[in-house]
C-alpha beads as a LAMMPS data file, in Angstrom:
LAMMPS data file: protein, C-alpha beads

409 atoms
408 bonds

1 atom types
1 bond types

-500.0 500.0 xlo xhi
-500.0 500.0 ylo yhi
-500.0 500.0 zlo zhi

Masses

1 110.0

Atoms # bond

1 1 1 95.974 381.168 250.207
2 1 1 96.568 381.109 246.464
3 1 1 95.299 383.998 244.400
4 1 1 93.109 381.635 242.368
5 1 1 91.047 380.701 245.400
6 1 1 87.647 382.276 245.932
7 1 1 85.551 381.935 249.074
8 1 1 81.786 382.306 248.864
9 1 1 79.877 382.919 252.106
10 1 1 76.140 382.354 251.899
11 1 1 74.420 384.546 254.468
12 1 1 75.513 388.064 255.396
13 1 1 74.318 387.938 258.983
14 1 1 76.690 388.321 261.906
15 1 1 78.198 384.834 261.452
16 1 1 78.873 385.439 257.773
17 1 1 80.299 388.939 258.180
18 1 1 82.414 387.826 261.177
19 1 1 83.937 385.078 259.045
20 1 1 84.582 387.506 256.193
21 1 1 86.090 389.990 258.650
22 1 1 88.662 387.534 260.026
23 1 1 89.320 385.871 256.675
24 1 1 90.053 389.265 255.091
25 1 1 92.823 389.856 257.641
26 1 1 95.006 387.341 255.822
27 1 1 93.264 386.877 252.461
28 1 1 92.609 389.474 249.726
29 1 1 89.139 390.893 250.261
30 1 1 88.430 390.682 246.542
31 1 1 88.534 386.872 246.805
32 1 1 85.747 386.832 249.426
33 1 1 82.086 387.044 248.415
34 1 1 79.160 387.612 250.782
35 1 1 75.823 386.564 249.277
36 1 1 72.451 387.437 250.810
37 1 1 68.959 387.431 249.253
38 1 1 67.317 389.827 251.697
39 1 1 66.447 393.385 250.719
40 1 1 67.654 394.480 254.171
41 1 1 70.675 393.010 255.925
42 1 1 70.517 391.979 259.605
43 1 1 66.708 391.853 259.458
44 1 1 66.478 388.748 261.661
45 1 1 68.462 387.562 264.710
46 1 1 71.656 389.444 263.773
47 1 1 69.859 392.751 264.178
48 1 1 67.043 391.888 266.561
49 1 1 68.683 389.781 269.262
50 1 1 69.444 391.030 272.762
51 1 1 73.225 391.259 272.408
52 1 1 74.094 389.638 275.764
53 1 1 77.646 388.215 275.835
54 1 1 78.872 385.511 278.185
55 1 1 82.213 383.798 278.694
56 1 1 81.069 380.626 280.402
57 1 1 77.350 379.970 279.995
58 1 1 77.837 377.142 277.510
59 1 1 77.743 373.366 277.375
60 1 1 80.998 371.381 277.214
61 1 1 81.048 371.151 273.413
62 1 1 80.881 374.903 272.823
63 1 1 82.585 376.105 276.025
64 1 1 86.002 376.698 274.348
65 1 1 84.291 378.623 271.548
66 1 1 82.360 380.716 274.071
67 1 1 85.487 381.720 275.958
68 1 1 87.403 382.520 272.768
69 1 1 84.548 384.604 271.403
70 1 1 84.138 386.558 274.632
71 1 1 87.828 387.483 274.557
72 1 1 87.553 388.534 270.903
73 1 1 84.566 390.775 271.666
74 1 1 86.636 392.639 274.249
75 1 1 89.661 392.867 271.952
76 1 1 87.572 394.237 269.105
77 1 1 85.871 396.771 271.371
78 1 1 89.207 397.912 272.793
79 1 1 90.718 398.299 269.335
80 1 1 87.835 400.066 267.609
81 1 1 86.132 402.007 270.437
82 1 1 83.277 399.545 270.664
83 1 1 81.701 401.326 273.621
84 1 1 80.876 404.280 271.392
85 1 1 80.369 402.455 268.094
86 1 1 78.244 399.458 269.096
87 1 1 77.461 399.878 272.783
88 1 1 79.977 397.415 274.208
89 1 1 79.686 397.591 277.994
90 1 1 80.228 395.512 281.082
91 1 1 77.122 393.801 282.340
92 1 1 75.592 391.758 285.142
93 1 1 73.643 388.572 284.480
94 1 1 70.954 387.799 287.039
95 1 1 68.107 385.415 287.672
96 1 1 64.828 386.996 288.793
97 1 1 61.770 385.198 290.098
98 1 1 58.469 386.833 290.830
99 1 1 56.861 385.951 294.139
100 1 1 55.545 382.394 294.302
101 1 1 57.241 381.506 291.017
102 1 1 60.610 381.041 292.762
103 1 1 62.641 378.318 291.075
104 1 1 63.888 375.364 293.097
105 1 1 67.541 375.711 292.079
106 1 1 67.737 372.398 290.197
107 1 1 70.416 372.956 287.543
108 1 1 70.618 369.411 286.198
109 1 1 69.422 370.255 282.692
110 1 1 70.689 369.838 279.167
111 1 1 71.951 372.985 277.501
112 1 1 69.100 372.966 274.989
113 1 1 66.279 372.830 277.569
114 1 1 65.853 376.611 277.645
115 1 1 63.772 376.075 274.517
116 1 1 61.296 373.753 276.212
117 1 1 58.523 374.550 278.623
118 1 1 59.218 378.271 278.724
119 1 1 62.400 377.826 280.751
120 1 1 64.899 380.614 281.268
121 1 1 68.336 380.068 279.747
122 1 1 69.785 381.327 283.036
123 1 1 68.522 378.087 284.577
124 1 1 70.703 376.015 282.251
125 1 1 73.824 378.180 282.466
126 1 1 75.446 375.584 284.733
127 1 1 77.595 375.906 287.794
128 1 1 77.659 379.597 288.670
129 1 1 77.959 380.956 292.179
130 1 1 75.060 383.141 293.293
131 1 1 75.572 386.409 295.135
132 1 1 73.309 388.849 296.900
133 1 1 72.318 391.802 294.742
134 1 1 69.860 394.634 294.623
135 1 1 69.196 394.757 290.892
136 1 1 68.984 397.689 288.476
137 1 1 66.801 400.711 289.179
138 1 1 64.631 400.003 286.122
139 1 1 63.513 396.591 287.455
140 1 1 60.321 396.651 289.512
141 1 1 60.802 394.851 292.846
142 1 1 58.033 393.442 295.041
143 1 1 57.944 391.558 298.312
144 1 1 58.693 387.898 297.731
145 1 1 60.635 388.428 294.516
146 1 1 63.979 386.694 294.195
147 1 1 67.047 388.293 292.630
148 1 1 70.352 386.431 292.322
149 1 1 73.453 387.542 290.459
150 1 1 74.782 384.751 288.251
151 1 1 77.709 386.456 286.526
152 1 1 79.184 389.931 286.577
153 1 1 81.936 392.224 285.310
154 1 1 84.684 390.126 283.726
155 1 1 82.517 387.257 282.431
156 1 1 79.490 389.013 280.917
157 1 1 79.104 392.015 278.637
158 1 1 76.614 393.730 276.358
159 1 1 76.469 395.000 272.773
160 1 1 73.922 396.346 270.326
161 1 1 73.970 393.495 267.763
162 1 1 72.731 395.616 264.861
163 1 1 75.466 398.221 265.275
164 1 1 78.105 395.512 265.733
165 1 1 76.949 393.696 262.595
166 1 1 77.035 396.924 260.591
167 1 1 80.530 397.727 261.870
168 1 1 81.859 394.333 260.797
169 1 1 80.252 394.685 257.363
170 1 1 81.740 398.155 256.907
171 1 1 85.194 396.842 257.791
172 1 1 84.773 394.005 255.306
173 1 1 83.862 396.457 252.567
174 1 1 86.884 398.618 253.400
175 1 1 89.058 395.558 252.810
176 1 1 87.478 394.884 249.442
177 1 1 85.126 392.038 250.387
178 1 1 82.497 391.796 247.640
179 1 1 78.903 391.991 248.875
180 1 1 76.175 390.692 246.558
181 1 1 72.801 391.733 247.966
182 1 1 70.004 391.167 247.303
183 1 1 71.164 388.072 245.416
184 1 1 69.780 384.546 245.528
185 1 1 72.034 381.505 244.984
186 1 1 70.430 379.271 242.351
187 1 1 72.938 376.575 241.366
188 1 1 76.532 375.423 241.511
189 1 1 78.684 375.188 238.396
190 1 1 81.055 372.227 238.069
191 1 1 83.819 371.199 235.676
192 1 1 84.253 367.880 233.858
193 1 1 85.317 366.168 237.094
194 1 1 82.201 367.449 238.958
195 1 1 84.351 369.829 241.016
196 1 1 82.630 373.085 241.949
197 1 1 84.048 376.073 240.094
198 1 1 81.381 378.759 240.515
199 1 1 78.055 379.710 242.065
200 1 1 75.246 381.131 239.963
201 1 1 73.298 383.906 241.660
202 1 1 70.141 385.696 240.577
203 1 1 70.028 389.421 241.152
204 1 1 66.968 391.415 242.165
205 1 1 66.436 392.595 238.571
206 1 1 66.248 388.993 237.327
207 1 1 69.721 388.895 235.794
208 1 1 72.120 386.073 236.623
209 1 1 75.852 386.046 237.171
210 1 1 78.471 383.517 238.221
211 1 1 80.797 383.944 241.195
212 1 1 84.054 381.948 241.250
213 1 1 83.857 379.444 244.097
214 1 1 86.574 377.136 245.399
215 1 1 85.396 377.127 249.042
216 1 1 81.814 377.555 250.166
217 1 1 80.428 378.438 253.612
218 1 1 76.778 378.095 254.587
219 1 1 76.028 380.686 257.279
220 1 1 72.360 381.289 256.542
221 1 1 71.034 380.928 260.085
222 1 1 67.650 379.219 260.215
223 1 1 67.604 379.122 256.391
224 1 1 70.778 377.001 256.192
225 1 1 69.177 373.544 255.624
226 1 1 66.918 374.915 252.877
227 1 1 69.768 376.621 251.015
228 1 1 72.087 373.635 251.417
229 1 1 69.493 371.187 250.066
230 1 1 68.748 373.439 247.106
231 1 1 72.404 373.598 246.045
232 1 1 73.209 369.962 246.850
233 1 1 70.017 368.110 245.892
234 1 1 71.743 364.714 245.802
235 1 1 73.449 365.151 249.184
236 1 1 72.806 362.601 251.921
237 1 1 73.393 365.209 254.641
238 1 1 70.334 366.467 256.509
239 1 1 71.348 369.393 258.681
240 1 1 69.514 369.217 262.057
241 1 1 68.740 372.926 262.195
242 1 1 65.240 374.260 262.707
243 1 1 63.691 377.660 263.256
244 1 1 62.535 379.147 266.547
245 1 1 60.654 382.419 266.171
246 1 1 61.013 385.021 268.893
247 1 1 59.226 388.328 269.338
248 1 1 60.827 391.274 271.106
249 1 1 60.236 394.884 272.021
250 1 1 62.540 397.743 272.964
251 1 1 61.338 400.219 275.580
252 1 1 62.656 403.364 277.203
253 1 1 62.588 404.171 280.910
254 1 1 63.471 407.265 282.961
255 1 1 65.243 404.845 285.291
256 1 1 67.648 403.780 282.537
257 1 1 69.377 406.689 280.838
258 1 1 72.959 407.642 280.054
259 1 1 73.289 408.888 283.630
260 1 1 72.795 405.309 284.868
261 1 1 75.261 403.676 282.486
262 1 1 78.275 404.053 284.765
263 1 1 76.907 401.185 286.877
264 1 1 76.863 398.908 283.835
265 1 1 74.152 397.078 281.934
266 1 1 72.008 394.234 283.271
267 1 1 70.600 391.087 281.691
268 1 1 67.690 389.765 283.738
269 1 1 66.526 386.214 283.033
270 1 1 63.172 385.745 284.695
271 1 1 60.702 382.985 285.375
272 1 1 57.041 383.813 285.058
273 1 1 53.647 382.306 285.742
274 1 1 52.640 383.465 282.243
275 1 1 54.172 380.355 280.650
276 1 1 57.391 381.804 279.315
277 1 1 60.681 383.149 280.633
278 1 1 61.072 386.896 280.016
279 1 1 64.506 388.260 279.227
280 1 1 65.075 391.930 280.025
281 1 1 68.350 393.440 278.856
282 1 1 69.469 397.030 279.303
283 1 1 71.737 398.454 276.610
284 1 1 73.608 401.731 276.404
285 1 1 71.674 404.573 274.836
286 1 1 68.653 404.223 277.092
287 1 1 67.292 400.976 275.627
288 1 1 65.742 398.044 277.473
289 1 1 65.258 394.982 275.273
290 1 1 62.520 392.519 276.280
291 1 1 62.074 389.072 274.749
292 1 1 61.683 385.409 275.716
293 1 1 58.347 384.730 274.016
294 1 1 59.407 382.011 271.573
295 1 1 57.300 379.948 269.169
296 1 1 58.521 377.034 267.064
297 1 1 55.226 376.895 265.144
298 1 1 55.598 380.214 263.317
299 1 1 56.692 379.224 259.797
300 1 1 60.036 380.431 258.522
301 1 1 59.436 383.033 255.786
302 1 1 61.311 382.886 252.496
303 1 1 63.127 386.093 253.459
304 1 1 63.800 387.671 256.838
305 1 1 62.140 390.878 255.668
306 1 1 58.886 388.967 255.087
307 1 1 58.415 388.193 258.797
308 1 1 54.971 389.244 260.043
309 1 1 54.863 390.397 263.662
310 1 1 52.022 388.917 265.715
311 1 1 50.463 391.748 267.681
312 1 1 49.192 389.325 270.336
313 1 1 52.770 388.372 271.163
314 1 1 53.780 392.022 271.298
315 1 1 50.868 392.761 273.635
316 1 1 52.060 389.965 275.951
317 1 1 55.558 391.419 276.022
318 1 1 54.141 394.870 276.704
319 1 1 52.246 393.473 279.707
320 1 1 55.476 391.947 280.972
321 1 1 57.269 395.254 280.466
322 1 1 54.569 397.140 282.344
323 1 1 54.645 394.690 285.236
324 1 1 58.430 394.477 285.514
325 1 1 59.494 397.962 284.419
326 1 1 56.424 400.171 284.988
327 1 1 56.819 403.374 286.984
328 1 1 54.132 404.939 289.160
329 1 1 51.330 403.676 286.967
330 1 1 52.721 405.350 283.840
331 1 1 52.526 403.455 280.586
332 1 1 55.836 402.201 279.283
333 1 1 56.984 403.539 275.900
334 1 1 57.689 400.944 273.210
335 1 1 60.223 402.275 270.715
336 1 1 60.665 399.152 268.526
337 1 1 58.951 395.831 267.840
338 1 1 60.704 392.807 266.379
339 1 1 60.400 389.212 265.220
340 1 1 63.446 387.094 264.469
341 1 1 64.080 383.440 263.675
342 1 1 66.851 381.714 265.617
343 1 1 68.543 378.635 264.136
344 1 1 68.366 375.877 266.749
345 1 1 69.620 372.292 266.979
346 1 1 68.339 369.384 269.100
347 1 1 71.533 369.433 271.181
348 1 1 71.494 373.185 271.757
349 1 1 74.997 373.348 270.271
350 1 1 75.932 375.085 267.000
351 1 1 77.344 373.279 263.984
352 1 1 80.814 374.411 262.886
353 1 1 82.142 371.923 260.413
354 1 1 83.641 371.044 257.099
355 1 1 81.226 368.764 255.252
356 1 1 82.532 365.314 254.368
357 1 1 82.877 365.281 250.585
358 1 1 81.151 361.880 250.485
359 1 1 77.989 363.631 251.703
360 1 1 77.937 366.204 248.902
361 1 1 76.314 363.843 246.429
362 1 1 77.718 363.939 242.927
363 1 1 79.695 367.154 243.422
364 1 1 83.158 367.749 244.824
365 1 1 84.830 370.854 246.235
366 1 1 88.420 371.899 245.691
367 1 1 88.889 373.671 249.020
368 1 1 85.901 372.533 251.057
369 1 1 82.243 373.097 251.854
370 1 1 81.571 374.362 255.373
371 1 1 78.629 374.980 257.718
372 1 1 78.398 377.522 260.553
373 1 1 74.852 377.698 261.906
374 1 1 72.544 376.575 264.704
375 1 1 73.724 378.981 267.411
376 1 1 70.289 379.299 269.031
377 1 1 70.166 382.179 271.543
378 1 1 73.959 382.575 271.469
379 1 1 74.606 383.776 267.922
380 1 1 75.820 387.228 268.956
381 1 1 77.916 385.970 271.854
382 1 1 79.566 383.238 269.749
383 1 1 79.796 385.282 266.549
384 1 1 83.400 386.467 266.654
385 1 1 84.799 383.153 267.817
386 1 1 82.826 381.394 265.094
387 1 1 84.078 383.856 262.486
388 1 1 87.720 383.370 263.473
389 1 1 87.491 379.586 263.646
390 1 1 85.660 379.276 260.327
391 1 1 88.167 381.578 258.618
392 1 1 90.938 379.314 259.913
393 1 1 89.179 376.170 258.728
394 1 1 88.666 377.679 255.274
395 1 1 92.408 378.440 255.111
396 1 1 93.275 374.932 256.253
397 1 1 95.003 375.975 259.472
398 1 1 94.458 374.775 263.021
399 1 1 91.469 376.472 264.707
400 1 1 92.127 378.750 267.677
401 1 1 89.984 376.563 269.945
402 1 1 88.645 373.020 270.064
403 1 1 85.476 372.549 268.032
404 1 1 85.673 368.834 267.321
405 1 1 82.344 368.170 269.028
406 1 1 80.504 370.745 266.915
407 1 1 80.639 368.865 263.614
408 1 1 77.932 367.459 261.362
409 1 1 76.771 363.877 261.844

Bonds

1 1 1 2
2 1 2 3
3 1 3 4
4 1 4 5
5 1 5 6
6 1 6 7
7 1 7 8
8 1 8 9
9 1 9 10
10 1 10 11
11 1 11 12
12 1 12 13
13 1 13 14
14 1 14 15
15 1 15 16
16 1 16 17
17 1 17 18
18 1 18 19
19 1 19 20
20 1 20 21
21 1 21 22
22 1 22 23
23 1 23 24
24 1 24 25
25 1 25 26
26 1 26 27
27 1 27 28
28 1 28 29
29 1 29 30
30 1 30 31
31 1 31 32
32 1 32 33
33 1 33 34
34 1 34 35
35 1 35 36
36 1 36 37
37 1 37 38
38 1 38 39
39 1 39 40
40 1 40 41
41 1 41 42
42 1 42 43
43 1 43 44
44 1 44 45
45 1 45 46
46 1 46 47
47 1 47 48
48 1 48 49
49 1 49 50
50 1 50 51
51 1 51 52
52 1 52 53
53 1 53 54
54 1 54 55
55 1 55 56
56 1 56 57
57 1 57 58
58 1 58 59
59 1 59 60
60 1 60 61
61 1 61 62
62 1 62 63
63 1 63 64
64 1 64 65
65 1 65 66
66 1 66 67
67 1 67 68
68 1 68 69
69 1 69 70
70 1 70 71
71 1 71 72
72 1 72 73
73 1 73 74
74 1 74 75
75 1 75 76
76 1 76 77
77 1 77 78
78 1 78 79
79 1 79 80
80 1 80 81
81 1 81 82
82 1 82 83
83 1 83 84
84 1 84 85
85 1 85 86
86 1 86 87
87 1 87 88
88 1 88 89
89 1 89 90
90 1 90 91
91 1 91 92
92 1 92 93
93 1 93 94
94 1 94 95
95 1 95 96
96 1 96 97
97 1 97 98
98 1 98 99
99 1 99 100
100 1 100 101
101 1 101 102
102 1 102 103
103 1 103 104
104 1 104 105
105 1 105 106
106 1 106 107
107 1 107 108
108 1 108 109
109 1 109 110
110 1 110 111
111 1 111 112
112 1 112 113
113 1 113 114
114 1 114 115
115 1 115 116
116 1 116 117
117 1 117 118
118 1 118 119
119 1 119 120
120 1 120 121
121 1 121 122
122 1 122 123
123 1 123 124
124 1 124 125
125 1 125 126
126 1 126 127
127 1 127 128
128 1 128 129
129 1 129 130
130 1 130 131
131 1 131 132
132 1 132 133
133 1 133 134
134 1 134 135
135 1 135 136
136 1 136 137
137 1 137 138
138 1 138 139
139 1 139 140
140 1 140 141
141 1 141 142
142 1 142 143
143 1 143 144
144 1 144 145
145 1 145 146
146 1 146 147
147 1 147 148
148 1 148 149
149 1 149 150
150 1 150 151
151 1 151 152
152 1 152 153
153 1 153 154
154 1 154 155
155 1 155 156
156 1 156 157
157 1 157 158
158 1 158 159
159 1 159 160
160 1 160 161
161 1 161 162
162 1 162 163
163 1 163 164
164 1 164 165
165 1 165 166
166 1 166 167
167 1 167 168
168 1 168 169
169 1 169 170
170 1 170 171
171 1 171 172
172 1 172 173
173 1 173 174
174 1 174 175
175 1 175 176
176 1 176 177
177 1 177 178
178 1 178 179
179 1 179 180
180 1 180 181
181 1 181 182
182 1 182 183
183 1 183 184
184 1 184 185
185 1 185 186
186 1 186 187
187 1 187 188
188 1 188 189
189 1 189 190
190 1 190 191
191 1 191 192
192 1 192 193
193 1 193 194
194 1 194 195
195 1 195 196
196 1 196 197
197 1 197 198
198 1 198 199
199 1 199 200
200 1 200 201
201 1 201 202
202 1 202 203
203 1 203 204
204 1 204 205
205 1 205 206
206 1 206 207
207 1 207 208
208 1 208 209
209 1 209 210
210 1 210 211
211 1 211 212
212 1 212 213
213 1 213 214
214 1 214 215
215 1 215 216
216 1 216 217
217 1 217 218
218 1 218 219
219 1 219 220
220 1 220 221
221 1 221 222
222 1 222 223
223 1 223 224
224 1 224 225
225 1 225 226
226 1 226 227
227 1 227 228
228 1 228 229
229 1 229 230
230 1 230 231
231 1 231 232
232 1 232 233
233 1 233 234
234 1 234 235
235 1 235 236
236 1 236 237
237 1 237 238
238 1 238 239
239 1 239 240
240 1 240 241
241 1 241 242
242 1 242 243
243 1 243 244
244 1 244 245
245 1 245 246
246 1 246 247
247 1 247 248
248 1 248 249
249 1 249 250
250 1 250 251
251 1 251 252
252 1 252 253
253 1 253 254
254 1 254 255
255 1 255 256
256 1 256 257
257 1 257 258
258 1 258 259
259 1 259 260
260 1 260 261
261 1 261 262
262 1 262 263
263 1 263 264
264 1 264 265
265 1 265 266
266 1 266 267
267 1 267 268
268 1 268 269
269 1 269 270
270 1 270 271
271 1 271 272
272 1 272 273
273 1 273 274
274 1 274 275
275 1 275 276
276 1 276 277
277 1 277 278
278 1 278 279
279 1 279 280
280 1 280 281
281 1 281 282
282 1 282 283
283 1 283 284
284 1 284 285
285 1 285 286
286 1 286 287
287 1 287 288
288 1 288 289
289 1 289 290
290 1 290 291
291 1 291 292
292 1 292 293
293 1 293 294
294 1 294 295
295 1 295 296
296 1 296 297
297 1 297 298
298 1 298 299
299 1 299 300
300 1 300 301
301 1 301 302
302 1 302 303
303 1 303 304
304 1 304 305
305 1 305 306
306 1 306 307
307 1 307 308
308 1 308 309
309 1 309 310
310 1 310 311
311 1 311 312
312 1 312 313
313 1 313 314
314 1 314 315
315 1 315 316
316 1 316 317
317 1 317 318
318 1 318 319
319 1 319 320
320 1 320 321
321 1 321 322
322 1 322 323
323 1 323 324
324 1 324 325
325 1 325 326
326 1 326 327
327 1 327 328
328 1 328 329
329 1 329 330
330 1 330 331
331 1 331 332
332 1 332 333
333 1 333 334
334 1 334 335
335 1 335 336
336 1 336 337
337 1 337 338
338 1 338 339
339 1 339 340
340 1 340 341
341 1 341 342
342 1 342 343
343 1 343 344
344 1 344 345
345 1 345 346
346 1 346 347
347 1 347 348
348 1 348 349
349 1 349 350
350 1 350 351
351 1 351 352
352 1 352 353
353 1 353 354
354 1 354 355
355 1 355 356
356 1 356 357
357 1 357 358
358 1 358 359
359 1 359 360
360 1 360 361
361 1 361 362
362 1 362 363
363 1 363 364
364 1 364 365
365 1 365 366
366 1 366 367
367 1 367 368
368 1 368 369
369 1 369 370
370 1 370 371
371 1 371 372
372 1 372 373
373 1 373 374
374 1 374 375
375 1 375 376
376 1 376 377
377 1 377 378
378 1 378 379
379 1 379 380
380 1 380 381
381 1 381 382
382 1 382 383
383 1 383 384
384 1 384 385
385 1 385 386
386 1 386 387
387 1 387 388
388 1 388 389
389 1 389 390
390 1 390 391
391 1 391 392
392 1 392 393
393 1 393 394
394 1 394 395
395 1 395 396
396 1 396 397
397 1 397 398
398 1 398 399
399 1 399 400
400 1 400 401
401 1 401 402
402 1 402 403
403 1 403 404
404 1 404 405
405 1 405 406
406 1 406 407
407 1 407 408
408 1 408 409
């Protein structure tokens, strides 16, 4: 890549920092700019997701990306001691049904259907062999419950997404990647031929500055369509990405401590008569993450840090935690509460694409405008693969896996 090139990445969540991380392996860090308007980085899904990783839980379009990303997660953890630094661990993925709520085993669903009707994403994982299993000690078992292992050991793993995101950002900074935060992109600067030359950003103190820009990546999660439309007001492209809000809690349990970690983590995808599908995920360090209560009607805030937690949703999750993880009548201890906004698409597949210049309106780009968003519940799992592939696309080289079906329409 020529020295005169400058890549601007809008969004410093895990997709943005993963792209900067891989791009900085072969490109001077000083030519890479991460832009984010939030006062706190990783304040939404990148820091508040479950961190479950899978190799083969994906639809046909994103299956190659899923496998590539899973391999990269292991490589990164092996190289940088990920077990200690961001809780990388082997895991077991299991489906759990409570009593009369046993599912009928019908797997003929579209990948995106986990979003509808309170379904568990384990139900749409596809063709996985089921095995007998006892389940983790922290999971309450009752007569009539069903527990089936979906994936284990070499095909599923676990991380703490916040610590992983922070590690990637630190590595980017070590390589000289320039981080502008909090900074809001306001407009694109063009030359006499309408070719983009720079991005104007507004800093928190009200001052403005221009960042050289020859290639531009939108990796703003659920905010991607809004940011894209603001910078390309005459564009004909309407990105099919919407927001799905999800509350979560983190609890502690005497049945999940460092002494239990040798048996590995567990991700339990449950069906419930309460109208939603709880997800319970144990992570190293004594944490059990509980989520699954999603709501598409909660409006997307201007900034991730402006999200307002609904205490009714938290109370519902606490009831689930008490029922599924309670011990001898003791109250469970909630250590964190969260609300994040996942970027979702109608197909359930992410968008990884270079935008056709004809759809940019009156502007042109010297080295390309790109989109990497819409990962739904799989942003952490697909993050490293997405980062590598997008860095390759930005450099104009062949991607490491097939992503032809993940383009814009």
